[in-house]
VEXMI-110860 format. One record per atom (N, C-alpha, C): atom name; residue number from 1; x, y, z; residue in one letter. Coordinates in steps of 0.02 Angstrom, whole numbers, plus 50000, padded with zeros to 5 digits. Each point is the difference from the previous one (the first is absolute). Layout:
N
{'CA', NUM, {X, Y, Z}, 'a'};
...
//
This chain:
89
{'N', 1, {54768, 55766, 54390}, 'm'};
{'CA', 1, {50070, 49993, 50017}, 'm'};
{'C', 1, {50039, 49992, 49935}, 'm'};
{'N', 2, {50050, 50041, 49992}, 'a'};
{'CA', 2, {50041, 49997, 49940}, 'a'};
{'C', 2, {50060, 49955, 50012}, 'a'};
{'N', 3, {50017, 49963, 49951}, 'f'};
{'CA', 3, {50059, 49956, 50003}, 'f'};
{'C', 3, {50053, 50028, 49954}, 'f'};
{'N', 4, {50036, 50049, 50026}, 'i'};
{'CA', 4, {50051, 50033, 49960}, 'i'};
{'C', 4, {50061, 49953, 49996}, 'i'};
{'N', 5, {50024, 49992, 49940}, 'g'};
{'CA', 5, {50059, 49959, 49990}, 'g'};
{'C', 5, {49984, 49926, 49991}, 'g'};
{'N', 6, {49938, 49981, 50007}, 'v'};
{'CA', 6, {49982, 49930, 49990}, 'v'};
{'C', 6, {49982, 49990, 49927}, 'v'};
{'N', 7, {50029, 49951, 49969}, 'n'};
{'CA', 7, {49985, 49986, 49930}, 'n'};
{'C', 7, {49935, 49962, 49995}, 'n'};
{'N', 8, {49949, 50034, 49978}, 'm'};
{'CA', 8, {49935, 49969, 49990}, 'm'};
{'C', 8, {49996, 49977, 49928}, 'm'};
{'N', 9, {49975, 49939, 49990}, 'p'};
{'CA', 9, {49996, 49976, 49931}, 'p'};
{'C', 9, {49948, 50039, 49961}, 'p'};
{'N', 10, {50014, 50013, 49939}, 'q'};
{'CA', 10, {49952, 50033, 49956}, 'q'};
{'C', 10, {49961, 49947, 49964}, 'q'};
{'N', 11, {49935, 50012, 49997}, 'v'};
{'CA', 11, {49956, 49952, 49967}, 'v'};
{'C', 11, {49972, 50032, 49937}, 'v'};
{'N', 12, {50007, 49967, 49945}, 'f'};
{'CA', 12, {49975, 50025, 49937}, 'f'};
{'C', 12, {49943, 49956, 49976}, 'f'};
{'N', 13, {49949, 50031, 49975}, 'y'};
{'CA', 13, {49942, 49963, 49975}, 'y'};
{'C', 13, {49994, 50013, 49925}, 'y'};
{'N', 14, {49976, 49950, 49965}, 't'};
{'CA', 14, {49985, 50011, 49930}, 't'};
{'C', 14, {49935, 50039, 49995}, 't'};
{'N', 15, {49987, 50026, 49941}, 'q'};
{'CA', 15, {49938, 50038, 49990}, 'q'};
{'C', 15, {49940, 49954, 50012}, 'q'};
{'N', 16, {50004, 49938, 49979}, 'e'};
{'CA', 16, {49945, 49953, 50010}, 'e'};
{'C', 16, {49988, 49987, 50074}, 'e'};
{'N', 17, {50054, 49993, 50039}, 'e'};
{'CA', 17, {49993, 49988, 50072}, 'e'};
{'C', 17, {49969, 50061, 50034}, 'e'};
{'N', 18, {50021, 50060, 49977}, 'y'};
{'CA', 18, {49973, 50061, 50029}, 'y'};
{'C', 18, {49926, 50007, 49985}, 'y'};
{'N', 19, {49981, 49986, 49938}, 'i'};
{'CA', 19, {49929, 50004, 49981}, 'i'};
{'C', 19, {49959, 49949, 50038}, 'i'};
{'N', 20, {50026, 49940, 50008}, 'a'};
{'CA', 20, {49965, 49948, 50037}, 'a'};
{'C', 20, {49990, 50020, 50073}, 'a'};
{'N', 21, {50052, 50029, 50030}, 'a'};
{'CA', 21, {49996, 50022, 50069}, 'a'};
{'C', 21, {49949, 50057, 50007}, 'a'};
{'N', 22, {50000, 50046, 49952}, 'e'};
{'CA', 22, {49953, 50055, 50001}, 'e'};
{'C', 22, {49928, 49974, 49993}, 'e'};
{'N', 23, {49989, 49950, 49958}, 'q'};
{'CA', 23, {49934, 49971, 49991}, 'q'};
{'C', 23, {49977, 49965, 50064}, 'q'};
{'N', 24, {50047, 49965, 50034}, 'r'};
{'CA', 24, {49983, 49967, 50063}, 'r'};
{'C', 24, {49981, 50051, 50053}, 'r'};
{'N', 25, {50035, 50057, 50001}, 'a'};
{'CA', 25, {49984, 50053, 50047}, 'a'};
{'C', 25, {49930, 50029, 49987}, 'a'};
{'N', 26, {49984, 50011, 49937}, 'l'};
{'CA', 26, {49934, 50026, 49982}, 'l'};
{'C', 26, {49945, 49951, 50017}, 'l'};
{'N', 27, {50013, 49936, 49987}, 'l'};
{'CA', 27, {49952, 49948, 50018}, 'l'};
{'C', 27, {49989, 49997, 50075}, 'l'};
{'N', 28, {50054, 50006, 50038}, 'a'};
{'CA', 28, {49995, 49999, 50073}, 'a'};
{'C', 28, {49958, 50060, 50025}, 'a'};
{'N', 29, {50010, 50058, 49970}, 'e'};
{'CA', 29, {49960, 50059, 50018}, 'e'};
{'C', 29, {49926, 49989, 49984}, 'e'};
{'N', 30, {49985, 49970, 49943}, 'e'};
{'CA', 30, {49931, 49986, 49982}, 'e'};
{'C', 30, {49969, 49950, 50048}, 'e'};
{'N', 31, {50037, 49948, 50017}, 'r'};
{'CA', 31, {49975, 49951, 50048}, 'r'};
{'C', 31, {49987, 50031, 50068}, 'r'};
{'N', 32, {50045, 50044, 50021}, 'n'};
{'CA', 32, {49991, 50034, 50064}, 'n'};
{'C', 32, {49937, 50042, 49999}, 'n'};
{'N', 33, {49989, 50037, 49946}, 'a'};
{'CA', 33, {49940, 50041, 49994}, 'a'};
{'C', 33, {49937, 49956, 50001}, 'a'};
{'N', 34, {50003, 49943, 49966}, 't'};
{'CA', 34, {49943, 49955, 49999}, 't'};
{'C', 34, {49986, 49972, 50069}, 't'};
{'N', 35, {50053, 49979, 50035}, 'l'};
{'CA', 35, {49991, 49973, 50067}, 'l'};
{'C', 35, {49973, 50054, 50048}, 'l'};
{'N', 36, {50024, 50061, 49993}, 'e'};
{'CA', 36, {49975, 50055, 50042}, 'e'};
{'C', 36, {49926, 50012, 49987}, 'e'};
{'N', 37, {49978, 49994, 49937}, 's'};
{'CA', 37, {49930, 50011, 49984}, 's'};
{'C', 37, {49955, 49945, 50027}, 's'};
{'N', 38, {50029, 49941, 50013}, 'l'};
{'CA', 38, {49961, 49944, 50027}, 'l'};
{'C', 38, {49992, 50004, 50076}, 'l'};
{'N', 39, {50040, 50042, 50033}, 'r'};
{'CA', 39, {49994, 50008, 50072}, 'r'};
{'C', 39, {49934, 50036, 50015}, 'r'};
{'N', 40, {49972, 49989, 50058}, 'p'};
{'CA', 40, {49938, 50036, 50018}, 'p'};
{'C', 40, {50012, 50075, 49997}, 'p'};
{'N', 41, {49947, 50037, 49985}, 'q'};
{'CA', 41, {50006, 50072, 49993}, 'q'};
{'C', 41, {50031, 50032, 50062}, 'q'};
{'N', 42, {49981, 49976, 50059}, 'w'};
{'CA', 42, {50026, 50030, 50062}, 'w'};
{'C', 42, {50075, 49988, 50009}, 'w'};
{'N', 43, {50028, 49950, 49966}, 'a'};
{'CA', 43, {50071, 49984, 50009}, 'a'};
{'C', 43, {50044, 50033, 49947}, 'a'};
{'N', 44, {49970, 50025, 49947}, 'q'};
{'CA', 44, {50040, 50028, 49945}, 'q'};
{'C', 44, {50036, 50064, 50023}, 'q'};
{'N', 45, {50061, 50006, 49980}, 'g'};
{'CA', 45, {50039, 50059, 50017}, 'g'};
{'C', 45, {50042, 49991, 50063}, 'g'};
{'N', 46, {49984, 49949, 50040}, 'f'};
{'CA', 46, {50040, 49987, 50059}, 'f'};
{'C', 46, {50054, 49950, 49982}, 'f'};
{'N', 47, {50057, 50004, 50033}, 't'};
{'CA', 47, {50055, 49955, 49984}, 't'};
{'C', 47, {49988, 49931, 50029}, 't'};
{'N', 48, {49962, 49995, 50052}, 'k'};
{'CA', 48, {49986, 49935, 50031}, 'k'};
{'C', 48, {49926, 49995, 50015}, 'k'};
{'N', 49, {49973, 49940, 49991}, 'd'};
{'CA', 49, {49929, 49990, 50015}, 'd'};
{'C', 49, {49985, 50010, 50073}, 'd'};
{'N', 50, {50049, 49986, 50044}, 's'};
{'CA', 50, {49987, 50008, 50072}, 's'};
{'C', 50, {49988, 50073, 50018}, 's'};
{'N', 51, {50036, 50046, 49967}, 'v'};
{'CA', 51, {49989, 50071, 50012}, 'v'};
{'C', 51, {49932, 50020, 49975}, 'v'};
{'N', 52, {49982, 49977, 49942}, 'a'};
{'CA', 52, {49935, 50015, 49971}, 'a'};
{'C', 52, {49944, 49972, 50044}, 'a'};
{'N', 53, {50010, 49940, 50026}, 'a'};
{'CA', 53, {49950, 49969, 50044}, 'a'};
{'C', 53, {49991, 50041, 50064}, 'a'};
{'N', 54, {50054, 50026, 50027}, 'q'};
{'CA', 54, {49996, 50041, 50060}, 'q'};
{'C', 54, {49960, 50064, 49987}, 'q'};
{'N', 55, {50014, 50031, 49943}, 'v'};
{'CA', 55, {49964, 50061, 49982}, 'v'};
{'C', 55, {49926, 49985, 49991}, 'v'};
{'N', 56, {49985, 49945, 49965}, 's'};
{'CA', 56, {49931, 49980, 49988}, 's'};
{'C', 56, {49964, 49983, 50066}, 's'};
{'N', 57, {50034, 49965, 50044}, 's'};
{'CA', 57, {49971, 49982, 50064}, 's'};
{'C', 57, {49985, 50062, 50042}, 's'};
{'N', 58, {50045, 50048, 49998}, 'g'};
{'CA', 58, {49989, 50062, 50036}, 'g'};
{'C', 58, {49939, 50037, 49973}, 'g'};
{'N', 59, {49993, 50001, 49935}, 'a'};
{'CA', 59, {49942, 50034, 49969}, 'a'};
{'C', 59, {49935, 49964, 50019}, 'a'};
{'N', 60, {50001, 49934, 49998}, 'l'};
{'CA', 60, {49940, 49962, 50019}, 'l'};
{'C', 60, {49981, 50011, 50072}, 'l'};
{'N', 61, {50050, 50001, 50044}, 'a'};
{'CA', 61, {49987, 50011, 50071}, 'a'};
{'C', 61, {49967, 50068, 50011}, 'a'};
{'N', 62, {50023, 50050, 49963}, 'e'};
{'CA', 62, {49970, 50067, 50007}, 'e'};
{'C', 62, {49928, 50001, 49975}, 'e'};
{'N', 63, {49988, 49966, 49944}, 'i'};
{'CA', 63, {49931, 49997, 49974}, 'i'};
{'C', 63, {49955, 49964, 50049}, 'i'};
{'N', 64, {50024, 49944, 50027}, 'w'};
{'CA', 64, {49959, 49963, 50048}, 'w'};
{'C', 64, {49985, 50042, 50061}, 'w'};
{'N', 65, {50049, 50039, 50023}, 'a'};
{'CA', 65, {49989, 50044, 50058}, 'a'};
{'C', 65, {49947, 50052, 49984}, 'a'};
{'N', 66, {50002, 50029, 49940}, 'l'};
{'CA', 66, {49949, 50049, 49980}, 'l'};
{'C', 66, {49930, 49969, 49998}, 'l'};
{'N', 67, {49997, 49936, 49979}, 'l'};
{'CA', 67, {49936, 49965, 49996}, 'l'};
{'C', 67, {49978, 49973, 50068}, 'l'};
{'N', 68, {50046, 49997, 50048}, 'g'};
{'CA', 68, {49985, 49973, 50065}, 'g'};
{'C', 68, {49993, 49924, 50001}, 'g'};
{'N', 69, {50041, 49966, 49959}, 'v'};
{'CA', 69, {49997, 49927, 49994}, 'v'};
{'C', 69, {50069, 49970, 50014}, 'v'};
{'N', 70, {50000, 49933, 50007}, 'd'};
{'CA', 70, {50063, 49965, 50016}, 'd'};
{'C', 70, {50026, 49954, 49945}, 'd'};
{'N', 71, {49960, 49990, 49947}, 'n'};
{'CA', 71, {50022, 49952, 49950}, 'n'};
{'C', 71, {49970, 50016, 49932}, 'n'};
{'N', 72, {50023, 49963, 49949}, 'q'};
{'CA', 72, {49979, 50011, 49931}, 'q'};
{'C', 72, {49925, 49989, 49990}, 'q'};
{'N', 73, {49974, 49948, 50031}, 't'};
{'CA', 73, {49929, 49983, 49992}, 't'};
{'C', 73, {49956, 50056, 50027}, 't'};
{'N', 74, {50017, 50024, 50059}, 'q'};
{'CA', 74, {49961, 50055, 50029}, 'q'};
{'C', 74, {50008, 50064, 49959}, 'q'};
{'N', 75, {50059, 50011, 49973}, 'a'};
{'CA', 75, {50011, 50059, 49959}, 'a'};
{'C', 75, {49956, 49999, 49938}, 'a'};
{'N', 76, {49998, 49944, 49966}, 'i'};
{'CA', 76, {49958, 49995, 49939}, 'i'};
{'C', 76, {49927, 50008, 50018}, 'i'};
{'N', 77, {49978, 49969, 50054}, 'a'};
{'CA', 77, {49929, 50006, 50021}, 'a'};
{'C', 77, {49983, 50072, 50016}, 'a'};
{'N', 78, {50045, 50035, 50034}, 't'};
{'CA', 78, {49988, 50070, 50018}, 't'};
{'C', 78, {49998, 50044, 49938}, 't'};
{'N', 79, {50046, 49988, 49954}, 'i'};
{'CA', 79, {50000, 50039, 49938}, 'i'};
{'C', 79, {49936, 49988, 49960}, 'i'};
{'N', 80, {49979, 49938, 49995}, 'r'};
{'CA', 80, {49937, 49985, 49965}, 'r'};
{'C', 80, {49941, 50035, 50033}, 'r'};
{'N', 81, {49999, 49999, 50067}, 'h'};
{'CA', 81, {49946, 50033, 50037}, 'h'};
{'C', 81, {50000, 50075, 49985}, 'h'};
{'N', 82, {50060, 50031, 50002}, 'l'};
{'CA', 82, {50005, 50071, 49986}, 'l'};
{'C', 82, {49979, 50017, 49928}, 'l'};
{'N', 83, {50019, 49957, 49954}, 'l'};
{'CA', 83, {49979, 50011, 49930}, 'l'};
{'C', 83, {49924, 49994, 49992}, 'l'};
{'N', 84, {49972, 49952, 50036}, 'c'};
{'CA', 84, {49928, 49991, 49998}, 'c'};
{'C', 84, {49964, 50062, 50029}, 'c'};
{'N', 85, {50024, 50024, 50057}, 'l'};
{'CA', 85, {49970, 50060, 50030}, 'l'};
{'C', 85, {50005, 50059, 49953}, 'l'};
{'N', 86, {50057, 50008, 49967}, 'n'};
{'CA', 86, {50010, 50055, 49954}, 'n'};
{'C', 86, {49955, 49994, 49939}, 'n'};
{'N', 87, {49986, 49939, 49979}, 'h'};
{'CA', 87, {49959, 49988, 49941}, 'h'};
{'C', 87, {49928, 50022, 50012}, 'h'};
{'N', 88, {49975, 49992, 50062}, 'f'};
{'CA', 88, {49931, 50015, 50015}, 'f'};
{'C', 88, {49989, 50072, 50026}, 'f'};
{'N', 89, {50049, 50042, 49992}, 'r'};
{'CA', 89, {49991, 50071, 50020}, 'r'};
{'C', 89, {49958, 50037, 49951}, 'r'};
//
């Protein structure tokens, strides 16, 4: 929305203030990148962890359905069994 005819105050910054603001912005970007790297791999790239969790839950549900199991413990046991069978071929 444009405010035509409204006198907006002009703000002037010194070179030192500008450089300090620019450094704060760069530091904030670095911190954001660091925090993003600390998130679990499945959550990286999503704007919210809840969206990432939904995607991850959907993928796990599909894997469990392929394995014919209902939970994480059964899934791991089934995968170990399949690996063992494959090892002895």
